[in-house]
Every structure is written in structure tokens, then in C-alpha cells.
C-alpha positions in Angstrom: -8.4 -21.4 17.2 -8.9 -24.0 14.5 -12.1 -26.1 14.4 -10.2 -29.4 15.1 -9.0 -27.8 18.4 -12.4 -26.6 19.6 -14.0 -28.6 22.4 -17.6 -29.1 21.2 -18.8 -28.9 24.8 -17.3 -25.4 25.3 -19.6 -23.4 23.1 -23.4 -23.5 22.3 -24.3 -25.0 18.9 -25.2 -21.7 17.4 -21.7 -20.3 18.2 -20.0 -23.4 16.8 -21.8 -22.9 13.5 -20.5 -19.4 13.3 -16.9 -20.5 14.2 -17.0 -23.2 11.6 -18.1 -20.7 8.9 -15.8 -17.9 9.8 -12.5 -19.8 10.3 -10.5 -20.4 7.1 -9.9 -24.1 6.2 -6.2 -25.1 6.4 -4.7 -27.8 4.1 -3.3 -30.9 5.9 0.5 -30.6 6.1 1.2 -33.4 3.5 -1.1 -31.7 1.0 0.5 -28.3 1.5 4.0 -29.8 1.1 3.0 -31.4 -2.2 1.5 -28.2 -3.5 4.6 -26.2 -2.6 7.0 -28.8 -4.0 5.0 -28.8 -7.3 5.1 -25.0 -7.5 8.8 -24.9 -6.7 9.6 -27.3 -9.6 7.6 -25.2 -12.0 9.3 -22.0 -10.9 12.6 -23.7 -11.8 11.5 -25.4 -15.0 12.5 -23.5 -18.2 9.5 -23.1 -20.5 6.9 -23.2 -17.6 4.7 -20.1 -17.3 6.1 -19.7 -13.7 9.7 -19.8 -14.8 11.9 -16.8 -14.3 9.2 -14.5 -12.9 10.1 -10.9 -12.1 11.3 -10.1 -8.6 9.7 -7.7 -6.2 11.5 -5.1 -4.1 10.7 -6.7 -0.7 13.6 -7.0 1.6 13.6 -10.1 3.9 17.0 -11.8 4.4 17.4 -15.1 2.5 14.1 -14.8 0.7 13.1 -13.6 -2.8 9.6 -12.6 -3.9 8.5 -13.5 -7.4 5.4 -11.9 -9.0 2.8 -12.9 -11.5 -0.5 -11.4 -12.6 -3.1 -13.5 -14.3 -6.8 -12.6 -15.1 -6.7 -9.7 -12.6 -5.3 -11.9 -9.7 -1.8 -11.3 -8.3 0.5 -14.0 -7.1 3.6 -13.6 -5.0 5.8 -16.7 -4.6 8.4 -16.6 -1.8 11.6 -18.6 -2.3 14.2 -19.6 0.2 17.5 -19.2 -1.7 19.7 -21.2 0.6 17.4 -24.2 0.8 16.2 -23.8 -2.8 12.6 -24.4 -1.8 9.3 -22.5 -1.8 8.4 -21.1 1.6 4.9 -20.4 0.4 2.8 -17.9 -1.6 0.2 -15.2 -1.3 -2.5 -14.5 -3.9 -4.7 -11.4 -4.1 -7.9 -12.9 -5.4 -10.9 -11.4 -7.2 -14.2 -12.1 -5.4 -17.3 -13.1 -7.2 -19.3 -11.4 -4.5 -18.2 -8.0 -5.9 -19.7 -6.1 -8.8 -17.5 -4.7 -11.7 -17.1 -1.4 -10.1 -15.9 -2.8 -6.8 -13.7 -5.4 -8.6 -11.5 -2.5 -10.0 -10.3 -1.6 -6.5 -10.6 -4.6 -4.1 -8.7 -7.8 -3.8 -8.9 -10.5 -1.1 -5.6 -11.9 0.1 -5.0 -15.6 0.8 -1.7 -17.1 1.9 -0.2 -20.5 2.2 3.2 -21.0 3.9 5.1 -23.9 5.3 4.9 -23.9 9.1 8.7 -23.4 9.2 8.2 -19.9 7.6 5.1 -18.8 9.5 5.4 -16.0 12.1 8.4 -14.5 10.3 6.6 -11.4 9.0 6.4 -12.7 5.4 2.7 -12.1 4.8 3.0 -8.8 6.6 5.7 -7.6 4.3 3.7 -8.6 1.2 0.6 -6.9 2.4 2.5 -3.7 3.2 4.0 -3.8 -0.3 0.5 -4.1 -1.8 -1.0 -1.4 0.4 2.0 1.0 -0.1 1.5 0.6 -3.9 -2.0 2.2 -3.4 -4.1 -0.9 -3.5 -6.8 -1.9 -1.1 -7.7 -5.2 0.6 -11.0 -6.8 1.4 -11.3 -9.8 3.8 -13.0 -13.0 2.7 -15.8 -14.8 4.3 -13.4 -16.9 6.3 -10.2 -15.8 8.0 -7.8 -17.7 10.2 -7.0 -16.4 13.7 -3.4 -15.6 12.4 -4.8 -13.7 9.4 -7.2 -11.7 11.6 -4.4 -10.8 13.9 -2.3 -9.6 10.9 -5.2 -7.3 9.8 -5.5 -5.8 13.2 -1.8 -5.2 13.3 -1.8 -3.5 9.9 -4.7 -1.3 11.0 -2.2 0.6 13.2 -0.7 1.9 9.9 -3.5 1.7 7.4 -7.1 2.7 7.7 -9.5 -0.2 8.4 -13.2 -0.1 8.1 -16.0 -2.7 8.4 -18.5 -3.2 5.6 -21.5 -5.3 4.9 -21.3 -7.2 1.6 -24.4 -8.8 0.1 -26.1 -8.9 -3.3 -22.9 -7.3 -4.7 -23.5 -4.2 -2.6 -21.1 -2.7 0.0 -22.6 -0.9 3.0 -20.4 1.1 5.4 -20.5 -0.1 9.0 -17.7 2.0 10.5 -14.2 1.6 11.9 -15.6 -0.6 14.8 -18.5 -3.0 15.1 -20.0 -5.2 17.8 -18.7 -8.7 18.3 -22.0 -10.1 17.0 -21.8 -8.0 13.8 -18.2 -8.9 13.3 -19.0 -12.6 13.3 -21.7 -12.4 10.6 -20.7 -13.8 7.2 -21.7 -10.6 5.4 -19.4 -8.5 7.5 -16.0 -7.9 5.9 -13.0 -5.6 6.6 -11.3 -3.3 4.1 -7.7 -2.1 4.6 -7.2 1.1 2.7 -4.0 1.5 0.7 -1.7 4.5 0.5 -3.5 7.7 -0.5 -6.9 6.2 0.2 -9.4 7.3 2.8 -13.0 6.4 3.6 -14.4 9.1 1.3 -12.5 7.8 -1.7 -13.5 4.2 -0.9 -17.1 5.2 -0.8 -17.0 7.2 -4.0 -14.9 4.6 -6.0 -16.9 1.5 -5.0 -20.4 3.0 -4.8 -20.5 2.1 -1.1 -23.8 2.8 0.7 -23.5 5.2 3.6 -26.1 5.0 6.5 -25.1 8.5 7.4 -22.9 11.3 6.1 -19.2 11.2 6.7 -18.0 13.6 9.4 
């Protein structure tokens, strides 16, 4: 549920503060349309850095997925071939909260799609491509309800753990946490990519374990 749809008399003030912090901010529709239109023109403009980007092997009818990497961040632009428009894009961001060791392995996804292309499995297909390539995902401080639902769906196929992230240190919390812990800003989720498990994540990122792995 988005903040603009929340009845302020439904929840106590302390819970409203949590919801406002944890829910990702969405661009107003006109702003999103302008951003996608601008990117679409750049993708089709010879000489632009976004022109003629390589295609990814992601199969969704009527759509093509173009890929760009810049400064360690990975961009996937999704084009509708028939309408010759940009459906939206997903970027796998670096996070300043991570130290150099963690930054080698973890990226935080963020997606923007025109409402006409939402709920069509686009972001899910991109995340699966990323995870199947052996990469891992870390959730950001804010996450929309739709994004959270997507992570929970992906956890049926990929290992998901909760971690505490503060002072550039990751601490293992486990595969499940209480509702109160889940809502804290320091609590994040990690989706482990192909050939990753908790032990490898702990070793690679220097994650602090409160107890030994079983």
C-alpha cells in the first residue's frame, strides 16, 4: 500500500513513520512517462551512448532487453517492438552502505515500468536472468509492496536470507525474522544467485554470524 493511500487514522504514529520510510517512492505518472520517452529517444539516436546496446537472451513475446554496464552498475532497458516505445527499465545499483568487499558481490535492483507493462513478469524475468548468472541481490532500505511480493516469490527458487546492515557491516539474521525486525531500516534481504549458499555468502562478504551454521 502506498503512503498516499494510507488512512492516517488507521495506524498509530510510530507505525506510520515506519511505513513512510520502508515504502519506495514512486514517480508521478507524467514524470515517469517523460523519463521513459527521453530514454527511448536516446536508445534510437545514433551516436548516443545508449544507441544499439547489446541484447540479452530473455524471452518475453514482443519485448527486447538491452544491456549496459557503467561504473559497476547494470542497466536493462525493455523495449516494446510493436509500439516502438520503452516499457521501462531495471538497474542493479551499487550501494554506498556496503564496503568494498561486499560491493564485489551485491547489487540492489530498482525498476521503473509504465503501468501498462506492470504485472507481466518483466522484472521477474530480469531478476531470474541476473540470479541464474550467479549474481546476488540485496534489497534497499525502501521497497514497494509489489517488489516485496516479487522477492518472496523468487525465494521459492533462490535462497533468501535476512541481514542487518549498518556501519558497512552485514550481520546474519536468518531465513526468517519477526515482523518488527523486518520493518527496521537496517534489515535487508539477500537473494542468493546460482551456485551460492549461506556459507559462501558469509565467507565472501565477511558477514558476521551470531552462531555457527548448521
